[in-house]
Predicted model as a PDB file, atoms N, CA, C, CB and O in Angstrom, pLDDT in the B-factor column:
MODEL        1                                                                  
ATOM      1  N   UNK A   1      33.228  -7.199 -17.291  1.00 82.00           N  
ATOM      2  CA  UNK A   1      32.436  -6.381 -16.399  1.00 82.00           C  
ATOM      3  C   UNK A   1      33.303  -5.325 -15.746  1.00 82.00           C  
ATOM      4  CB  UNK A   1      31.756  -7.238 -15.345  1.00 82.00           C  
ATOM      5  O   UNK A   1      34.477  -5.560 -15.460  1.00 82.00           O  
ATOM      6  N   UNK A   2      32.724  -4.173 -15.515  1.00 88.00           N  
ATOM      7  CA  UNK A   2      33.462  -3.093 -14.880  1.00 88.00           C  
ATOM      8  C   UNK A   2      33.544  -3.309 -13.377  1.00 88.00           C  
ATOM      9  CB  UNK A   2      32.812  -1.748 -15.187  1.00 88.00           C  
ATOM     10  O   UNK A   2      32.616  -3.835 -12.763  1.00 88.00           O  
ATOM     11  N   UNK A   3      34.664  -2.897 -12.791  1.00 91.00           N  
ATOM     12  CA  UNK A   3      34.876  -2.991 -11.357  1.00 91.00           C  
ATOM     13  C   UNK A   3      35.206  -1.599 -10.829  1.00 91.00           C  
ATOM     14  CB  UNK A   3      36.009  -4.007 -11.019  1.00 91.00           C  
ATOM     15  O   UNK A   3      35.871  -0.818 -11.509  1.00 91.00           O  
ATOM     16  N   UNK A   4      34.740  -1.281  -9.606  1.00 90.00           N  
ATOM     17  CA  UNK A   4      35.031   0.032  -9.053  1.00 90.00           C  
ATOM     18  C   UNK A   4      36.507   0.179  -8.680  1.00 90.00           C  
ATOM     19  CB  UNK A   4      34.160   0.286  -7.834  1.00 90.00           C  
ATOM     20  O   UNK A   4      37.132  -0.749  -8.166  1.00 90.00           O  
ATOM     21  N   UNK A   5      37.039   1.358  -8.951  1.00 94.00           N  
ATOM     22  CA  UNK A   5      38.437   1.626  -8.592  1.00 94.00           C  
ATOM     23  C   UNK A   5      38.570   2.022  -7.131  1.00 94.00           C  
ATOM     24  CB  UNK A   5      39.013   2.726  -9.480  1.00 94.00           C  
ATOM     25  O   UNK A   5      39.596   1.747  -6.509  1.00 94.00           O  
ATOM     26  N   UNK A   6      37.552   2.663  -6.575  1.00 94.00           N  
ATOM     27  CA  UNK A   6      37.591   3.124  -5.199  1.00 94.00           C  
ATOM     28  C   UNK A   6      36.372   2.594  -4.433  1.00 94.00           C  
ATOM     29  CB  UNK A   6      37.642   4.665  -5.146  1.00 94.00           C  
ATOM     30  O   UNK A   6      35.338   2.277  -5.019  1.00 94.00           O  
ATOM     31  N   UNK A   7      36.525   2.511  -3.121  1.00 95.00           N  
ATOM     32  CA  UNK A   7      35.426   2.092  -2.264  1.00 95.00           C  
ATOM     33  C   UNK A   7      34.379   3.203  -2.228  1.00 95.00           C  
ATOM     34  CB  UNK A   7      35.932   1.754  -0.830  1.00 95.00           C  
ATOM     35  O   UNK A   7      34.713   4.381  -2.097  1.00 95.00           O  
ATOM     36  N   UNK A   8      33.113   2.815  -2.347  1.00 94.00           N  
ATOM     37  CA  UNK A   8      32.043   3.816  -2.274  1.00 94.00           C  
ATOM     38  C   UNK A   8      31.798   4.158  -0.812  1.00 94.00           C  
ATOM     39  CB  UNK A   8      30.729   3.298  -2.952  1.00 94.00           C  
ATOM     40  O   UNK A   8      31.696   3.264   0.028  1.00 94.00           O  
ATOM     41  N   UNK A   9      31.704   5.442  -0.505  1.00 96.00           N  
ATOM     42  CA  UNK A   9      31.582   5.876   0.884  1.00 96.00           C  
ATOM     43  C   UNK A   9      30.222   5.496   1.469  1.00 96.00           C  
ATOM     44  CB  UNK A   9      31.791   7.387   0.984  1.00 96.00           C  
ATOM     45  O   UNK A   9      29.256   5.254   0.746  1.00 96.00           O  
ATOM     46  N   UNK A  10      30.178   5.451   2.801  1.00 97.00           N  
ATOM     47  CA  UNK A  10      28.932   5.136   3.499  1.00 97.00           C  
ATOM     48  C   UNK A  10      27.877   6.209   3.243  1.00 97.00           C  
ATOM     49  CB  UNK A  10      29.183   4.992   5.009  1.00 97.00           C  
ATOM     50  O   UNK A  10      26.689   5.903   3.139  1.00 97.00           O  
ATOM     51  N   UNK A  11      28.308   7.454   3.141  1.00 97.00           N  
ATOM     52  CA  UNK A  11      27.384   8.554   2.892  1.00 97.00           C  
ATOM     53  C   UNK A  11      26.737   8.412   1.523  1.00 97.00           C  
ATOM     54  CB  UNK A  11      28.106   9.900   3.000  1.00 97.00           C  
ATOM     55  O   UNK A  11      25.531   8.613   1.379  1.00 97.00           O  
ATOM     56  N   UNK A  12      27.525   8.070   0.532  1.00 96.00           N  
ATOM     57  CA  UNK A  12      26.996   7.916  -0.824  1.00 96.00           C  
ATOM     58  C   UNK A  12      26.032   6.733  -0.908  1.00 96.00           C  
ATOM     59  CB  UNK A  12      28.144   7.732  -1.826  1.00 96.00           C  
ATOM     60  O   UNK A  12      25.004   6.808  -1.582  1.00 96.00           O  
ATOM     61  N   UNK A  13      26.364   5.656  -0.229  1.00 95.00           N  
ATOM     62  CA  UNK A  13      25.481   4.500  -0.186  1.00 95.00           C  
ATOM     63  C   UNK A  13      24.168   4.856   0.502  1.00 95.00           C  
ATOM     64  CB  UNK A  13      26.162   3.331   0.534  1.00 95.00           C  
ATOM     65  O   UNK A  13      23.096   4.465   0.042  1.00 95.00           O  
ATOM     66  N   UNK A  14      24.254   5.599   1.606  1.00 96.00           N  
ATOM     67  CA  UNK A  14      23.060   5.999   2.350  1.00 96.00           C  
ATOM     68  C   UNK A  14      22.185   6.927   1.522  1.00 96.00           C  
ATOM     69  CB  UNK A  14      23.450   6.679   3.663  1.00 96.00           C  
ATOM     70  O   UNK A  14      20.959   6.838   1.590  1.00 96.00           O  
ATOM     71  N   UNK A  15      22.792   7.821   0.737  1.00 96.00           N  
ATOM     72  CA  UNK A  15      22.017   8.720  -0.134  1.00 96.00           C  
ATOM     73  C   UNK A  15      21.230   7.939  -1.171  1.00 96.00           C  
ATOM     74  CB  UNK A  15      22.943   9.722  -0.833  1.00 96.00           C  
ATOM     75  O   UNK A  15      20.094   8.286  -1.497  1.00 96.00           O  
ATOM     76  N   UNK A  16      21.840   6.888  -1.684  1.00 95.00           N  
ATOM     77  CA  UNK A  16      21.161   6.071  -2.687  1.00 95.00           C  
ATOM     78  C   UNK A  16      19.997   5.299  -2.065  1.00 95.00           C  
ATOM     79  CB  UNK A  16      22.151   5.097  -3.345  1.00 95.00           C  
ATOM     80  O   UNK A  16      18.977   5.068  -2.713  1.00 95.00           O  
ATOM     81  N   UNK A  17      20.161   4.908  -0.812  1.00 95.00           N  
ATOM     82  CA  UNK A  17      19.161   4.067  -0.161  1.00 95.00           C  
ATOM     83  C   UNK A  17      18.087   4.841   0.591  1.00 95.00           C  
ATOM     84  CB  UNK A  17      19.835   3.140   0.778  1.00 95.00           C  
ATOM     85  O   UNK A  17      17.298   4.226   1.309  1.00 95.00           O  
ATOM     86  N   UNK A  18      18.023   6.154   0.459  1.00 95.00           N  
ATOM     87  CA  UNK A  18      17.042   6.943   1.213  1.00 95.00           C  
ATOM     88  C   UNK A  18      15.612   6.583   0.846  1.00 95.00           C  
ATOM     89  CB  UNK A  18      17.268   8.424   0.975  1.00 95.00           C  
ATOM     90  O   UNK A  18      14.721   6.736   1.682  1.00 95.00           O  
ATOM     91  N   UNK A  19      15.358   6.116  -0.356  1.00 93.00           N  
ATOM     92  CA  UNK A  19      14.002   5.805  -0.795  1.00 93.00           C  
ATOM     93  C   UNK A  19      13.650   4.336  -0.597  1.00 93.00           C  
ATOM     94  CB  UNK A  19      13.835   6.175  -2.250  1.00 93.00           C  
ATOM     95  O   UNK A  19      12.515   3.942  -0.867  1.00 93.00           O  
ATOM     96  N   UNK A  20      14.591   3.515  -0.132  1.00 94.00           N  
ATOM     97  CA  UNK A  20      14.349   2.092   0.089  1.00 94.00           C  
ATOM     98  C   UNK A  20      13.822   1.882   1.498  1.00 94.00           C  
ATOM     99  CB  UNK A  20      15.639   1.268  -0.141  1.00 94.00           C  
ATOM    100  O   UNK A  20      14.575   1.511   2.398  1.00 94.00           O  
ATOM    101  N   UNK A  21      12.544   2.116   1.689  1.00 92.00           N  
ATOM    102  CA  UNK A  21      11.959   1.970   3.008  1.00 92.00           C  
ATOM    103  C   UNK A  21      10.546   1.419   2.877  1.00 92.00           C  
ATOM    104  CB  UNK A  21      11.956   3.316   3.760  1.00 92.00           C  
ATOM    105  O   UNK A  21       9.912   1.544   1.829  1.00 92.00           O  
ATOM    106  N   UNK A  22      10.067   0.815   3.942  1.00 94.00           N  
ATOM    107  CA  UNK A  22       8.710   0.289   3.962  1.00 94.00           C  
ATOM    108  C   UNK A  22       7.727   1.438   4.165  1.00 94.00           C  
ATOM    109  CB  UNK A  22       8.547  -0.780   5.073  1.00 94.00           C  
ATOM    110  O   UNK A  22       7.969   2.340   4.966  1.00 94.00           O  
ATOM    111  N   UNK A  23       6.631   1.394   3.442  1.00 92.00           N  
ATOM    112  CA  UNK A  23       5.618   2.444   3.515  1.00 92.00           C  
ATOM    113  C   UNK A  23       4.288   1.795   3.900  1.00 92.00           C  
ATOM    114  CB  UNK A  23       5.499   3.220   2.151  1.00 92.00           C  
ATOM    115  O   UNK A  23       3.891   0.788   3.314  1.00 92.00           O  
ATOM    116  N   UNK A  24       3.613   2.369   4.873  1.00 94.00           N  
ATOM    117  CA  UNK A  24       2.305   1.857   5.279  1.00 94.00           C  
ATOM    118  C   UNK A  24       1.276   2.154   4.187  1.00 94.00           C  
ATOM    119  CB  UNK A  24       1.863   2.481   6.632  1.00 94.00           C  
ATOM    120  O   UNK A  24       1.316   3.231   3.594  1.00 94.00           O  
ATOM    121  N   UNK A  25       0.356   1.227   3.907  1.00 93.00           N  
ATOM    122  CA  UNK A  25      -0.640   1.469   2.869  1.00 93.00           C  
ATOM    123  C   UNK A  25      -1.603   2.584   3.276  1.00 93.00           C  
ATOM    124  CB  UNK A  25      -1.416   0.185   2.571  1.00 93.00           C  
ATOM    125  O   UNK A  25      -1.903   2.752   4.458  1.00 93.00           O  
ATOM    126  N   UNK A  26      -2.080   3.337   2.300  1.00 95.00           N  
ATOM    127  CA  UNK A  26      -3.013   4.420   2.548  1.00 95.00           C  
ATOM    128  C   UNK A  26      -4.403   3.835   2.787  1.00 95.00           C  
ATOM    129  CB  UNK A  26      -3.026   5.423   1.365  1.00 95.00           C  
ATOM    130  O   UNK A  26      -4.897   3.038   1.990  1.00 95.00           O  
ATOM    131  N   UNK A  27      -5.024   4.237   3.886  1.00 95.00           N  
ATOM    132  CA  UNK A  27      -6.345   3.737   4.235  1.00 95.00           C  
ATOM    133  C   UNK A  27      -7.395   4.819   4.025  1.00 95.00           C  
ATOM    134  CB  UNK A  27      -6.370   3.242   5.685  1.00 95.00           C  
ATOM    135  O   UNK A  27      -7.099   6.011   4.108  1.00 95.00           O  
ATOM    136  N   UNK A  28      -8.627   4.389   3.753  1.00 94.00           N  
ATOM    137  CA  UNK A  28      -9.732   5.328   3.618  1.00 94.00           C  
ATOM    138  C   UNK A  28     -10.972   4.717   4.244  1.00 94.00           C  
ATOM    139  CB  UNK A  28      -9.985   5.691   2.131  1.00 94.00           C  
ATOM    140  O   UNK A  28     -11.042   3.508   4.465  1.00 94.00           O  
ATOM    141  N   UNK A  29     -11.944   5.566   4.527  1.00 94.00           N  
ATOM    142  CA  UNK A  29     -13.193   5.107   5.115  1.00 94.00           C  
ATOM    143  C   UNK A  29     -14.155   4.682   4.015  1.00 94.00           C  
ATOM    144  CB  UNK A  29     -13.822   6.207   5.992  1.00 94.00           C  
ATOM    145  O   UNK A  29     -14.259   5.338   2.979  1.00 94.00           O  
ATOM    146  N   UNK A  30     -14.858   3.579   4.250  1.00 93.00           N  
ATOM    147  CA  UNK A  30     -15.862   3.101   3.302  1.00 93.00           C  
ATOM    148  C   UNK A  30     -17.070   4.029   3.381  1.00 93.00           C  
ATOM    149  CB  UNK A  30     -16.271   1.613   3.600  1.00 93.00           C  
ATOM    150  O   UNK A  30     -17.539   4.352   4.473  1.00 93.00           O  
ATOM    151  N   UNK A  31     -17.571   4.458   2.222  1.00 91.00           N  
ATOM    152  CA  UNK A  31     -18.724   5.354   2.205  1.00 91.00           C  
ATOM    153  C   UNK A  31     -20.015   4.624   2.564  1.00 91.00           C  
ATOM    154  CB  UNK A  31     -18.861   6.002   0.836  1.00 91.00           C  
ATOM    155  O   UNK A  31     -21.004   5.263   2.926  1.00 91.00           O  
ATOM    156  N   UNK A  32     -20.019   3.295   2.470  1.00 91.00           N  
ATOM    157  CA  UNK A  32     -21.226   2.514   2.750  1.00 91.00           C  
ATOM    158  C   UNK A  32     -21.322   2.121   4.227  1.00 91.00           C  
ATOM    159  CB  UNK A  32     -21.252   1.260   1.877  1.00 91.00           C  
ATOM    160  O   UNK A  32     -22.329   2.393   4.881  1.00 91.00           O  
ATOM    161  N   UNK A  33     -20.251   1.469   4.758  1.00 92.00           N  
ATOM    162  CA  UNK A  33     -20.332   0.953   6.129  1.00 92.00           C  
ATOM    163  C   UNK A  33     -19.458   1.717   7.116  1.00 92.00           C  
ATOM    164  CB  UNK A  33     -19.944  -0.499   6.148  1.00 92.00           C  
ATOM    165  O   UNK A  33     -19.636   1.566   8.325  1.00 92.00           O  
ATOM    166  N   UNK A  34     -18.528   2.525   6.643  1.00 93.00           N  
ATOM    167  CA  UNK A  34     -17.683   3.313   7.534  1.00 93.00           C  
ATOM    168  C   UNK A  34     -16.454   2.590   8.034  1.00 93.00           C  
ATOM    169  CB  UNK A  34     -18.472   3.759   8.691  1.00 93.00           C  
ATOM    170  O   UNK A  34     -15.758   3.106   8.909  1.00 93.00           O  
ATOM    171  N   UNK A  35     -16.161   1.409   7.508  1.00 94.00           N  
ATOM    172  CA  UNK A  35     -14.986   0.650   7.928  1.00 94.00           C  
ATOM    173  C   UNK A  35     -13.747   1.151   7.184  1.00 94.00           C  
ATOM    174  CB  UNK A  35     -15.196  -0.865   7.678  1.00 94.00           C  
ATOM    175  O   UNK A  35     -13.859   1.705   6.091  1.00 94.00           O  
ATOM    176  N   UNK A  36     -12.575   0.958   7.774  1.00 96.00           N  
ATOM    177  CA  UNK A  36     -11.316   1.324   7.128  1.00 96.00           C  
ATOM    178  C   UNK A  36     -10.925   0.239   6.134  1.00 96.00           C  
ATOM    179  CB  UNK A  36     -10.192   1.536   8.179  1.00 96.00           C  
ATOM    180  O   UNK A  36     -11.061  -0.949   6.427  1.00 96.00           O  
ATOM    181  N   UNK A  37     -10.436   0.641   4.951  1.00 95.00           N  
ATOM    182  CA  UNK A  37      -9.954  -0.312   3.954  1.00 95.00           C  
ATOM    183  C   UNK A  37      -8.845   0.336   3.145  1.00 95.00           C  
ATOM    184  CB  UNK A  37     -11.105  -0.787   3.028  1.00 95.00           C  
ATOM    185  O   UNK A  37      -8.702   1.559   3.155  1.00 95.00           O  
ATOM    186  N   UNK A  38      -8.059  -0.472   2.444  1.00 95.00           N  
ATOM    187  CA  UNK A  38      -6.975   0.025   1.612  1.00 95.00           C  
ATOM    188  C   UNK A  38      -7.571   0.775   0.428  1.00 95.00           C  
ATOM    189  CB  UNK A  38      -6.057  -1.136   1.132  1.00 95.00           C  
ATOM    190  O   UNK A  38      -8.551   0.320  -0.162  1.00 95.00           O  
ATOM    191  N   UNK A  39      -6.995   1.912   0.079  1.00 94.00           N  
ATOM    192  CA  UNK A  39      -7.508   2.725  -1.027  1.00 94.00           C  
ATOM    193  C   UNK A  39      -7.510   1.941  -2.335  1.00 94.00           C  
ATOM    194  CB  UNK A  39      -6.672   4.001  -1.183  1.00 94.00           C  
ATOM    195  O   UNK A  39      -6.641   1.100  -2.561  1.00 94.00           O  
ATOM    196  N   UNK A  40      -8.476   2.215  -3.182  1.00 94.00           N  
ATOM    197  CA  UNK A  40      -8.616   1.618  -4.509  1.00 94.00           C  
ATOM    198  C   UNK A  40      -8.828   0.113  -4.454  1.00 94.00           C  
ATOM    199  CB  UNK A  40      -7.398   1.925  -5.341  1.00 94.00           C  
ATOM    200  O   UNK A  40      -8.457  -0.601  -5.385  1.00 94.00           O  
ATOM    201  N   UNK A  41      -9.421  -0.373  -3.370  1.00 94.00           N  
ATOM    202  CA  UNK A  41      -9.758  -1.787  -3.260  1.00 94.00           C  
ATOM    203  C   UNK A  41     -11.193  -1.909  -2.742  1.00 94.00           C  
ATOM    204  CB  UNK A  41      -8.755  -2.534  -2.318  1.00 94.00           C  
ATOM    205  O   UNK A  41     -11.756  -0.950  -2.215  1.00 94.00           O  
ATOM    206  N   UNK A  42     -11.766  -3.083  -2.898  1.00 94.00           N  
ATOM    207  CA  UNK A  42     -13.110  -3.354  -2.411  1.00 94.00           C  
ATOM    208  C   UNK A  42     -13.080  -3.430  -0.886  1.00 94.00           C  
ATOM    209  CB  UNK A  42     -13.669  -4.670  -3.023  1.00 94.00           C  
ATOM    210  O   UNK A  42     -12.136  -3.962  -0.303  1.00 94.00           O  
ATOM    211  N   UNK A  43     -14.108  -2.899  -0.253  1.00 94.00           N  
ATOM    212  CA  UNK A  43     -14.200  -2.948   1.205  1.00 94.00           C  
ATOM    213  C   UNK A  43     -14.397  -4.403   1.635  1.00 94.00           C  
ATOM    214  CB  UNK A  43     -15.369  -2.045   1.729  1.00 94.00           C  
ATOM    215  O   UNK A  43     -15.334  -5.054   1.172  1.00 94.00           O  
ATOM    216  N   UNK A  44     -13.535  -4.927   2.511  1.00 92.00           N  
ATOM    217  CA  UNK A  44     -13.682  -6.323   2.922  1.00 92.00           C  
ATOM    218  C   UNK A  44     -14.896  -6.564   3.824  1.00 92.00           C  
ATOM    219  CB  UNK A  44     -12.434  -6.772   3.633  1.00 92.00           C  
ATOM    220  O   UNK A  44     -15.348  -7.701   3.956  1.00 92.00           O  
ATOM    221  N   UNK A  45     -15.420  -5.517   4.440  1.00 91.00           N  
ATOM    222  CA  UNK A  45     -16.554  -5.664   5.360  1.00 91.00           C  
ATOM    223  C   UNK A  45     -17.883  -5.801   4.616  1.00 91.00           C  
ATOM    224  CB  UNK A  45     -16.618  -4.471   6.307  1.00 91.00           C  
ATOM    225  O   UNK A  45     -18.671  -6.698   4.913  1.00 91.00           O  
ATOM    226  N   UNK A  46     -18.132  -4.912   3.648  1.00 92.00           N  
ATOM    227  CA  UNK A  46     -19.445  -4.901   2.994  1.00 92.00           C  
ATOM    228  C   UNK A  46     -19.393  -5.265   1.509  1.00 92.00           C  
ATOM    229  CB  UNK A  46     -20.072  -3.541   3.146  1.00 92.00           C  
ATOM    230  O   UNK A  46     -20.427  -5.592   0.928  1.00 92.00           O  
ATOM    231  N   UNK A  47     -18.214  -5.217   0.882  1.00 93.00           N  
ATOM    232  CA  UNK A  47     -18.099  -5.592  -0.521  1.00 93.00           C  
ATOM    233  C   UNK A  47     -18.368  -4.465  -1.494  1.00 93.00           C  
ATOM    234  CB  UNK A  47     -19.022  -6.699  -0.809  1.00 93.00           C  
ATOM    235  O   UNK A  47     -18.538  -4.715  -2.687  1.00 93.00           O  
ATOM    236  N   UNK A  48     -18.410  -3.230  -1.019  1.00 93.00           N  
ATOM    237  CA  UNK A  48     -18.684  -2.097  -1.899  1.00 93.00           C  
ATOM    238  C   UNK A  48     -17.385  -1.468  -2.389  1.00 93.00           C  
ATOM    239  CB  UNK A  48     -19.542  -1.049  -1.176  1.00 93.00           C  
ATOM    240  O   UNK A  48     -16.374  -1.491  -1.688  1.00 93.00           O  
ATOM    241  N   UNK A  49     -17.419  -0.903  -3.600  1.00 94.00           N  
ATOM    242  CA  UNK A  49     -16.290  -0.149  -4.152  1.00 94.00           C  
ATOM    243  C   UNK A  49     -16.847   1.036  -4.898  1.00 94.00           C  
ATOM    244  CB  UNK A  49     -15.401  -1.030  -5.087  1.00 94.00           C  
ATOM    245  O   UNK A  49     -17.605   0.866  -5.853  1.00 94.00           O  
ATOM    246  N   UNK A  50     -16.488   2.236  -4.482  1.00 91.00           N  
ATOM    247  CA  UNK A  50     -16.924   3.503  -5.070  1.00 91.00           C  
ATOM    248  C   UNK A  50     -18.449   3.605  -5.147  1.00 91.00           C  
ATOM    249  CB  UNK A  50     -16.325   3.664  -6.462  1.00 91.00           C  
ATOM    250  O   UNK A  50     -19.003   4.038  -6.158  1.00 91.00           O  
ATOM    251  N   UNK A  51     -19.114   3.202  -4.067  1.00 89.00           N  
ATOM    252  CA  UNK A  51     -20.558   3.363  -3.981  1.00 89.00           C  
ATOM    253  C   UNK A  51     -21.377   2.262  -4.626  1.00 89.00           C  
ATOM    254  CB  UNK A  51     -20.930   4.633  -4.586  1.00 89.00           C  
ATOM    255  O   UNK A  51     -22.606   2.295  -4.563  1.00 89.00           O  
ATOM    256  N   UNK A  52     -20.726   1.287  -5.246  1.00 90.00           N  
ATOM    257  CA  UNK A  52     -21.451   0.188  -5.894  1.00 90.00           C  
ATOM    258  C   UNK A  52     -21.028  -1.134  -5.266  1.00 90.00           C  
ATOM    259  CB  UNK A  52     -21.188   0.173  -7.431  1.00 90.00           C  
ATOM    260  O   UNK A  52     -19.917  -1.265  -4.751  1.00 90.00           O  
ATOM    261  N   UNK A  53     -21.927  -2.108  -5.316  1.00 91.00           N  
ATOM    262  CA  UNK A  53     -21.593  -3.423  -4.784  1.00 91.00           C  
ATOM    263  C   UNK A  53     -20.701  -4.137  -5.790  1.00 91.00           C  
ATOM    264  CB  UNK A  53     -22.878  -4.256  -4.484  1.00 91.00           C  
ATOM    265  O   UNK A  53     -21.048  -4.262  -6.964  1.00 91.00           O  
ATOM    266  N   UNK A  54     -19.562  -4.599  -5.323  1.00 90.00           N  
ATOM    267  CA  UNK A  54     -18.592  -5.287  -6.189  1.00 90.00           C  
ATOM    268  C   UNK A  54     -18.546  -6.774  -5.885  1.00 90.00           C  
ATOM    269  CB  UNK A  54     -17.196  -4.680  -6.024  1.00 90.00           C  
ATOM    270  O   UNK A  54     -18.400  -7.595  -6.791  1.00 90.00           O  
ATOM    271  N   UNK A  55     -18.670  -7.121  -4.604  1.00 89.00           N  
ATOM    272  CA  UNK A  55     -18.646  -8.514  -4.175  1.00 89.00           C  
ATOM    273  C   UNK A  55     -19.877  -8.743  -3.309  1.00 89.00           C  
ATOM    274  CB  UNK A  55     -17.321  -8.861  -3.397  1.00 89.00           C  
ATOM    275  O   UNK A  55     -20.123  -8.004  -2.356  1.00 89.00           O  
ATOM    276  N   UNK A  56     -20.635  -9.756  -3.642  1.00 89.00           N  
ATOM    277  CA  UNK A  56     -21.817 -10.099  -2.865  1.00 89.00           C  
ATOM    278  C   UNK A  56     -21.375 -10.767  -1.560  1.00 89.00           C  
ATOM    279  CB  UNK A  56     -22.770 -11.030  -3.677  1.00 89.00           C  
ATOM    280  O   UNK A  56     -20.812 -11.862  -1.584  1.00 89.00           O  
ATOM    281  N   UNK A  57     -21.624 -10.121  -0.438  1.00 81.00           N  
ATOM    282  CA  UNK A  57     -21.255 -10.667   0.869  1.00 81.00           C  
ATOM    283  C   UNK A  57     -22.489 -11.293   1.503  1.00 81.00           C  
ATOM    284  CB  UNK A  57     -20.652  -9.563   1.796  1.00 81.00           C  
ATOM    285  O   UNK A  57     -23.572 -10.707   1.476  1.00 81.00           O  
ATOM    286  N   UNK A  58     -22.326 -12.488   2.076  1.00 78.00           N  
ATOM    287  CA  UNK A  58     -23.444 -13.140   2.755  1.00 78.00           C  
ATOM    288  C   UNK A  58     -23.636 -12.528   4.134  1.00 78.00           C  
ATOM    289  CB  UNK A  58     -23.208 -14.664   2.868  1.00 78.00           C  
ATOM    290  O   UNK A  58     -22.700 -11.962   4.697  1.00 78.00           O  
ATOM    291  N   UNK A  59     -24.842 -12.636   4.682  1.00 67.00           N  
ATOM    292  CA  UNK A  59     -25.158 -12.025   5.969  1.00 67.00           C  
ATOM    293  C   UNK A  59     -24.504 -12.787   7.119  1.00 67.00           C  
ATOM    294  CB  UNK A  59     -26.672 -11.966   6.170  1.00 67.00           C  
ATOM    295  O   UNK A  59     -24.215 -12.191   8.157  1.00 67.00           O  
ATOM    296  N   UNK A  60     -24.265 -14.087   6.963  1.00 56.00           N  
ATOM    297  CA  UNK A  60     -23.689 -14.901   8.027  1.00 56.00           C  
ATOM    298  C   UNK A  60     -22.179 -15.038   7.855  1.00 56.00           C  
ATOM    299  CB  UNK A  60     -24.346 -16.283   8.056  1.00 56.00           C  
ATOM    300  O   UNK A  60     -21.671 -16.135   7.625  1.00 56.00           O  
ATOM    301  N   UNK A  61     -21.468 -13.919   7.966  1.00 48.00           N  
ATOM    302  CA  UNK A  61     -20.004 -13.974   7.825  1.00 48.00           C  
ATOM    303  C   UNK A  61     -19.361 -13.908   9.173  1.00 48.00           C  
ATOM    304  CB  UNK A  61     -19.483 -12.838   6.939  1.00 48.00           C  
ATOM    305  O   UNK A  61     -18.135 -13.939   9.274  1.00 48.00           O  
TER     306      UNK A  61                                                      
ENDMDL                                                                          
END                                                                             
């Protein structure tokens, strides 16, 4: 295995790690009930996805 000849600088390490960060998920409004939900997923409140019912939700939730 190869081993480094010199110590890698803090600046170089930081440049490599600039993209290693936590990102908040993108939210959108449900077109059916108006609740916030994660994009490209079924609305947890009403069960609709892109204007169609995807999951049958019971009234007593």
